[in-house]
Structures are given as structure tokens and as C-alpha cells.
N, C-alpha and C positions, 0 to 999 in steps of 0.2 A: 545825404539824409535819403531814407526811403520815401516813396511816393505812393499816396493812397490811390487804388485803382478806381475809386468812385468819384472823389473830389478832386483828385490830382494835386493835394497840398502836399508839401514836405512835412513829414511827421518823425518823431522820435521811434515810435513803436507802431508795429502794424499787427493786426489779427486776421486770421482766416478760419474758416470752418466750411462745412458743406452747404450752408445756407448762402455763403458768398461765392459759391463754385470754386473754393480755394484760391480766390484772389485776395490780395492784400488790401485790408481796408484799415483807415485810421480808427481810432477809439470812438470818435463822434459818429462816423458813418456806421460802424459795426454795432454801436448801441443803438441807434436809430433803427437799424435794420431788425435787430432782435425785438426792440420794443414793439415795432410794426407786427412782426410775426406773432408775438404774444397777444397783442391787442385783437389782431384778427381772429386768433383762436377762440377768444372770449366771446365775440359777438356772433360767432356761428351757432 
């Protein structure tokens, strides 16, 4: 199984984008990262 670059857990599916520097993140880490980016944008 693939391994998440952030949490190192074995996962079924990985996600990547420019926000993760194209590293493979699991759904939970990827969602958490995008939530943080979205919330950070709202507070500025």
C-alpha cells in the first residue's frame, strides 16, 4: 500500500498538488492542509 509523505501511514489513495510540493498525502493530511490554507486566507 502507498505511504503518506506527511503522517507515514499506509493508505489506499494518495493526493498531491502544488500545496504539498507534489508529495503524496493521504486524504486526512491533504484535507487538513487545504483547510489550513483556506482558513489562513480568511483571517488575513
